[in-house]
C-alpha positions as CSV (number, residue, x, y, z in Angstrom):
1,M,16.6,4.4,-6.5
2,P,14.6,2.3,-3.8
3,I,13.0,4.2,-0.8
4,S,15.0,4.0,2.2
5,P,13.2,2.6,5.2
6,S,13.8,5.8,7.3
7,A,12.0,7.5,4.2
8,R,9.1,5.2,3.8
9,N,8.3,5.7,7.7
10,R,8.9,9.2,8.1
11,C,5.4,10.4,8.7
12,P,1.9,8.8,9.4
13,T,0.7,9.9,5.5
14,H,3.9,8.9,3.6
15,S,4.0,5.5,2.5
16,P,1.7,2.7,2.0
17,E,-0.1,1.8,5.2
18,H,1.5,-0.6,7.6
19,S,0.7,-2.8,11.0
20,P,1.3,-1.3,14.2
21,I,4.6,-1.9,15.6
22,K,4.5,-0.5,19.1
23,P,8.2,0.9,20.5
24,G,10.1,-1.8,22.8
25,R,8.3,-4.7,20.8
26,Q,11.1,-5.4,18.5
27,A,12.5,-8.3,20.9
28,D,9.0,-9.8,20.9
29,R,8.4,-9.5,17.4
30,T,12.0,-11.4,16.9
31,R,11.3,-14.1,19.1
32,S,7.8,-14.8,17.1
33,Q,8.9,-14.5,13.9
34,A,9.9,-18.0,13.0
35,S,6.5,-19.1,14.3
36,S,4.8,-16.3,12.5
37,T,6.5,-17.2,9.4
38,R,5.4,-20.6,9.5
39,R,1.8,-19.4,10.0
40,S,2.0,-17.1,7.6
41,G,3.0,-19.8,5.2
42,D,0.2,-21.9,6.2
43,L,-2.5,-18.9,5.6
44,R,-1.0,-18.5,2.3
45,S,-1.2,-22.1,0.9
46,T,-4.7,-22.0,2.5
47,A,-5.8,-18.7,0.7
48,G,-4.3,-20.3,-2.7
49,Q,-6.6,-23.4,-2.3
50,M,-9.6,-21.2,-1.9
51,L,-8.6,-19.0,-4.4
52,R,-8.5,-21.4,-7.1
53,A,-11.7,-23.0,-5.8
54,M,-13.5,-19.8,-6.2
55,I,-12.0,-18.3,-9.3
56,G,-9.4,-20.6,-10.7
57,G,-11.2,-21.6,-13.5
58,R,-12.5,-18.1,-14.6
59,V,-9.6,-16.2,-14.7
60,D,-8.0,-18.8,-17.6
61,S,-10.4,-17.1,-19.9
62,L,-9.7,-13.8,-18.8
63,P,-7.4,-11.0,-20.2
64,L,-4.7,-10.7,-17.7
65,N,-5.7,-7.1,-16.3
66,A,-9.1,-8.6,-16.0
67,A,-8.1,-11.5,-14.2
68,V,-5.5,-9.9,-11.8
69,A,-8.9,-7.9,-11.1
70,A,-11.1,-10.9,-10.8
71,A,-8.8,-12.5,-8.4
72,L,-8.3,-9.4,-5.9
73,E,-11.9,-8.4,-5.9
74,P,-13.1,-10.7,-3.4
75,F,-10.4,-9.3,-1.0
76,G,-11.2,-5.8,-1.5
77,L,-8.1,-5.2,-3.6
78,Q,-7.5,-4.2,-7.1
79,P,-4.9,-3.8,-9.7
80,R,-3.6,-0.2,-9.3
81,G,-1.5,0.2,-12.7
82,W,0.8,-1.6,-15.1
83,L,4.0,-0.5,-15.9
84,V,7.0,-1.9,-18.1
85,P,10.4,-1.1,-16.4
86,D,13.4,-0.2,-17.8
87,G,16.2,-2.9,-17.9
88,S,18.5,-0.9,-15.4
89,S,15.9,-0.8,-12.8
90,A,13.9,-3.7,-13.4
91,P,13.5,-6.1,-10.3
92,R,14.4,-9.8,-10.8
93,L,12.5,-12.6,-10.5
94,K,13.5,-15.7,-8.1
95,N,15.5,-17.4,-10.8
96,G,17.8,-14.2,-11.4
97,T,16.1,-13.1,-14.8
98,V,14.8,-9.3,-15.1
99,S,11.4,-8.9,-14.7
100,K,9.5,-7.7,-17.7
101,A,5.8,-6.1,-16.4
102,I,4.5,-5.0,-13.1
103,C,1.4,-5.0,-11.8
104,L,0.7,-2.5,-8.6
105,V,-1.9,-4.1,-6.4
106,G,-3.5,-1.9,-3.7
107,H,-6.8,-0.3,-2.9
108,G,-8.7,3.1,-3.0
109,G,-10.6,3.7,0.1
110,G,-10.9,1.1,2.7
111,G,-12.9,-1.3,1.2
112,F,-10.3,-4.2,1.8
113,W,-10.8,-3.4,5.4
114,P,-13.8,-5.6,6.8
115,V,-12.1,-8.4,5.0
116,F,-8.6,-8.0,6.8
117,K,-10.6,-7.7,10.0
118,T,-12.3,-10.9,9.8
119,W,-9.0,-12.6,8.9
120,H,-7.2,-10.8,11.9
121,E,-9.8,-11.5,14.3
122,M,-9.4,-15.5,13.1
123,H,-5.7,-15.2,13.0
124,P,-4.9,-13.3,16.4
125,G,-1.0,-13.1,17.5
126,I,0.5,-12.7,14.1
127,T,3.3,-10.3,13.8
128,D,2.7,-7.4,11.2
129,P,-0.9,-8.6,10.6
130,L,-1.7,-6.0,7.6
131,D,1.6,-7.2,6.0
132,A,0.9,-11.1,6.8
133,W,-2.8,-10.6,5.3
134,S,-1.5,-8.9,2.4
135,K,1.1,-11.7,1.4
136,A,-1.5,-14.3,2.4
137,V,-3.6,-12.8,-0.5
138,I,-1.1,-11.6,-3.1
139,E,1.3,-14.2,-3.3
140,P,-1.4,-17.1,-4.2
141,V,-2.9,-14.6,-6.7
142,A,0.0,-14.0,-8.4
143,A,1.0,-17.8,-8.5
144,L,-2.1,-18.2,-10.1
145,L,-1.8,-16.1,-12.8
146,G,2.0,-17.1,-13.4
147,G,3.9,-14.3,-11.8
148,E,5.9,-13.7,-8.5
149,A,4.7,-11.1,-5.6
150,V,6.9,-8.6,-4.2
151,F,5.8,-6.2,-1.1
152,P,6.9,-2.6,0.1
153,S,7.5,-4.3,3.8
154,D,10.4,-6.5,2.2
155,R,13.6,-6.1,1.6
156,P,15.1,-5.4,-1.0
157,W,13.3,-2.1,-0.9
158,H,11.6,-1.7,-4.1
159,P,10.6,1.8,-5.4
160,F,6.7,1.4,-4.9
161,Q,6.4,5.2,-5.0
162,Q,8.3,5.8,-8.1
163,W,6.6,2.9,-9.8
164,A,2.9,4.4,-8.7
165,M,4.2,7.9,-10.1
166,A,5.1,6.0,-13.4
167,A,1.7,3.7,-13.6
168,E,-0.9,6.3,-12.6
169,G,1.0,9.7,-13.0
170,L,0.4,10.6,-9.2
171,Q,2.7,13.2,-7.3
172,P,3.5,13.5,-3.7
173,S,1.0,16.0,-1.9
174,P,2.8,18.2,0.4
175,L,2.5,15.8,3.2
176,G,4.8,13.2,1.2
177,L,1.9,10.7,0.4
178,L,1.0,10.4,-3.2
179,I,-2.2,12.1,-3.8
180,H,-4.9,10.5,-6.3
181,P,-7.1,12.7,-8.3
182,E,-10.2,10.6,-7.2
183,Y,-9.0,9.0,-4.1
184,G,-7.2,11.9,-2.5
185,L,-5.0,10.8,0.2
186,W,-7.0,7.6,1.1
187,H,-5.4,4.8,-0.8
188,G,-2.2,2.8,-0.7
189,Y,-0.2,-0.3,-2.1
190,R,0.0,-3.6,-0.7
191,G,2.2,-5.4,-3.1
192,A,3.0,-6.0,-6.8
193,I,3.2,-8.9,-9.2
194,L,6.0,-9.2,-11.6
195,F,5.9,-11.0,-14.5
196,D,8.4,-12.1,-17.0
197,D,6.9,-11.3,-20.4
198,A,6.5,-7.5,-21.2
199,G,3.8,-8.7,-23.8
200,L,1.3,-9.5,-20.6
201,A,1.3,-5.6,-19.7
202,G,0.7,-4.8,-23.5
203,E,-2.4,-2.6,-23.9
204,D,-2.9,-2.0,-20.2
205,A,0.9,-0.4,-19.9
206,I,0.1,1.7,-22.9
207,A,-3.2,2.9,-21.7
208,N,-1.6,3.6,-18.4
209,S,1.0,5.5,-19.7
210,A,-1.6,7.8,-21.8
211,I,-3.7,8.0,-18.6
212,A,-0.6,9.1,-16.3
213,A,0.5,11.6,-18.6
214,A,-3.0,13.1,-18.8
215,V,-3.4,13.2,-14.9
216,I,-3.8,16.7,-13.5
217,H,-1.9,16.8,-10.1
218,P,-4.7,18.0,-7.6
219,C,-2.5,20.1,-5.4
220,D,-1.3,22.5,-8.5
221,T,-5.0,23.6,-8.3
222,C,-5.5,23.5,-4.6
223,T,-6.4,27.1,-2.7
224,G,-4.9,27.8,0.3
225,R,-3.5,24.0,0.9
226,P,-5.4,23.6,4.1
227,C,-3.4,20.1,5.0
228,L,-0.3,22.4,5.7
229,S,-2.2,24.7,8.2
230,A,-4.2,21.8,9.8
231,C,-1.3,20.2,11.5
232,P,-1.7,21.2,15.3
233,V,2.4,21.6,15.9
234,G,3.0,22.8,12.0
235,A,5.1,19.7,11.7
236,F,5.2,20.1,7.6
237,V,7.8,22.8,7.3
238,P,9.6,23.5,3.9
239,A,12.7,22.0,5.4
240,G,10.9,18.7,5.5
241,F,8.9,16.7,8.1
242,A,9.3,17.2,11.8
243,V,9.2,13.8,12.9
244,S,10.0,14.5,16.7
245,S,7.1,17.2,16.9
246,C,4.4,14.8,15.3
247,R,5.3,12.2,17.6
248,D,5.7,14.3,20.8
249,H,2.2,15.5,20.3
250,L,0.9,12.0,19.5
251,K,2.0,11.3,23.1
252,S,0.2,14.3,24.7
253,E,-3.5,14.3,25.8
254,M,-4.5,16.7,22.8
255,G,-2.8,14.4,20.6
256,Q,-4.5,11.3,22.1
257,Q,-7.8,12.9,22.1
258,G,-7.1,14.4,18.5
259,C,-5.0,12.7,15.9
260,M,-4.7,9.5,17.6
261,K,-8.4,9.1,17.8
262,S,-9.5,10.1,14.4
263,G,-6.9,10.5,12.3
264,C,-4.0,12.9,11.2
265,L,-5.5,16.2,11.0
266,A,-3.3,17.3,8.2
267,R,-4.4,14.6,5.9
268,D,-8.0,14.8,7.0
269,A,-8.0,18.6,5.7
270,C,-7.3,17.8,2.3
271,P,-10.6,18.2,0.3
272,V,-9.9,15.5,-2.4
273,G,-11.6,12.1,-2.2
274,R,-13.5,12.7,0.8
275,T,-15.8,10.0,0.2
276,Y,-13.0,7.6,0.2
277,R,-12.1,8.4,3.7
278,Y,-11.0,5.1,5.9
279,G,-13.4,4.2,8.6
280,A,-12.6,5.3,12.1
281,E,-11.5,2.1,13.3
282,Q,-9.1,1.4,10.3
283,I,-8.0,5.0,11.1
284,R,-6.9,4.2,14.6
285,F,-5.0,0.8,13.4
286,H,-2.8,3.1,10.7
287,M,-2.0,5.7,13.4
288,A,-1.0,3.0,15.9
289,A,1.5,1.8,13.3
290,Y,3.1,5.1,13.1
291,S,3.0,6.3,16.6
């Protein structure tokens, strides 16, 4: 089933990273939506022209997975996994046909951040800048390769976490965020590319299935689970995540000087994937999205 908006935003570590939207900004966001949409369309057109100029000829001679990787690499993104969805849950393409192959697009670590930061500085004032940048990058890549892009920030809500679990064999950590055996909690999914031919996923989907089946869940071998004890207000409890306790803490002086400045202490306590930890500026950006 698709992930509901409330589930996707239940804690700062649960879902793919989103752009800061402060409480009380909804009216401003609505007023700027039409202008932002037009500007995002212009940005996607420009990105598509640049992409074709940079790598258009090169990807034509590559296998699809290599072509996707080559097209995403300049932006610090990567194909995160392939899957062939079953007919009952497969998303539909714009022409109404059922998609036959899905390529997840995302990042391990913060490699995309310098590219996004430069883009953001050149395009100030855009609503939801990280989502807009993701669309400006991934939609032209999808079009270049004959696919269609979908995003976790758009309706209809697509089950990105279920896709990731199927494609990469990931499982939720005690904090809710899917944990990767290499990247730990420092990764995310910026979108996905849908294709109308299952054969396009072919060997990549088969290889991913074998890899997914062999993945060892890091939390199963973790001693002590320090992520649960690191939260200063004990927001992670067996009954679920105490959203109000977390947000109240972030508004406090301790929270402002702690999690808001250096990132979620519970997330930071996980020993897996420390070398992929986001930089301080990126962490503050994502914490602002949650608070």
